[in-house]
N, C-alpha and C positions, 0 to 999 in steps of 0.2 A: 340502276346505280350500283357500282361495286362498293362494298364496304372494305375499307383496308384497315387491318389489324396492325396497330403500332405497338411494338413491345415497349413498355414502360422504361425510361431510363433509370438506372440505379446509380446514385451517387456512390462515391467510395466508401462512405460510412454506412450505406445501406447494404453493401454487398455482403454476401455470405462467405464465410472462411470454414476450411477444413478444421476439424477439432484439433489436430495436431499443431495447426498454425496458431490457433488461439492459445493452446497450452504452451507453445514456445514463446508467445508473447508475453505470458504471465511469468514464465521462468526467466525472461530477459529483464523483466521490469523489477521482479522481487527484489535482487540485491540493491537496486537504486532506492526502491521504497523503504527497505528495511535500513539503509544506510541513513536516511533522513529521519526515521523513527529513532534511531540510536542517538542521532545528534540531538533530537528534541528531549530525549530522556536524559542525556549526558549533560546537556547544557541548558537546564530551565531557566538560568538567569541571563542567558545570552539573547534577550527578547529581540534585538536588532536582526537577527538571523532567522527567527521563527517563521515569518511570512514566506520567505524565499524556500525554506524547507517544505512548509505547508503546501505551497503552490506546486513544487516538485512532486509531491506525493500524489496530489488530487490530479494533476495532468497524467500521470502515469495510469491512474485508475480510470479517468475518463476515457483514455485512448483504448483501454481494454473493453470498457463499457460499450463501445461502438462496434464491437465484433460479434456477429452472429453466426451461429453454427449452420454450415450449409445443410445439413440433414434435415433439419426441421425449420429452418430459418427463425430460430428463437436462440436463446442464450443457454450456456451450460448450467448444469445443475450446481447449486451451491457447494456441494461436496468436492466438485471438480475443482472450482476456484480455490476452495480452502486448501485442497491437497497440494496444489502448486505454490500457493502463497506461503503455507505454514508447515504442513504436514512433511512433505517432501524435503525441503531445505533444513528445517529446525529440529524435526522429531527422529530424523534418521542419523544424526550425528551423535557421537558419544558424549553424553552429558551436555548436550546443546554447544558443542565447540563452535559450531557455525557462528552463533552469537558473540562468542569470545573473539573470533577471528574478526568479525565484523567491527567489534568495538576497538580492537587493537588498529584496525585500518582506518577507522574515523579518527582516532587519537593521532595517528601518524599524519593524516591529512589535515588536521586542525591544531597543529602545534602553536598557532599564533593565538588561540584562545584557550588551550588546554591548561588546566590547573591540576597539579599532581593530588591535590586533595580530593579532587572530584570523584575518585574511584571508591571513596568510602561509602558513597550513595549508590553503589552499584549492587542491587538486589536482583540477581539473575532470574530466581524464580518469580519473583514479582513482574519483572519486565516480560518474561516469557508468558506469564498469564494475560497480562495487558495486551501483549502483541497478538496472542491467540483469540482473545475476545474481540479485538479490533478486525482481525482478518475474517472471523466469523460474520461479524455484522457486514463487512465490506462484501463478503461472499454472497451474503442475501441480496444486497443491492444490486450487485452485478447479475446475479441470476434472474432478477426482475427486470433487467435492462435500464436501470436508473441512470441517467446521465445528468442528474442536478448536482452541480458543483457544491452547492450549500450543503447538501446532505454529506457529502464526503469530508467537507471542510469542517462541520460540526462533529464528526466521529473523530477526526484526528484531534481536534481540540480537546475533545471529551476524554480521551484516553492518554494524550501525551503533553498537554499544556497544564501545568499546575495552576490552580487558581490561588491567588495569593490573598489572604485575608488580613484585614487591618488588626485583627486579634493575634496574628502570629508575629507581627512586627515587633522588634525589640528595640 
């Protein structure tokens, strides 16, 4: 009896990708993710939109988490993810002009909910710090191959959704 070896079928999500293809996916997703992060930070009281923005962020991250590197059939190092999410677009701009440009674009796209007084709460350094810590934690999850939606949703809410306390109400 002859033994026939059958090559296992790989689904689309199990296929390996070149490093440059994964990096390009991150580069393409980064502006969309940052746009929704800026919306969450800029409009903390517009709760009716929060879920849509959160869903958009974690869907982008889950798509990236499905991509394995063909060289070792594993995921990139966390430093690679962080580089393309945060360091390359935000740290290489003069005084974080990339964030300012994104903020202006979000304001232009959301004129229907924009309040001119909202920018008095724009603390660029604080936002950069939050975004950096968020991307660092996301990079760890991606490097471990995590595709658990709840982990990403929890991180998004932890850093970008303000908890309202009954003690802060006036």
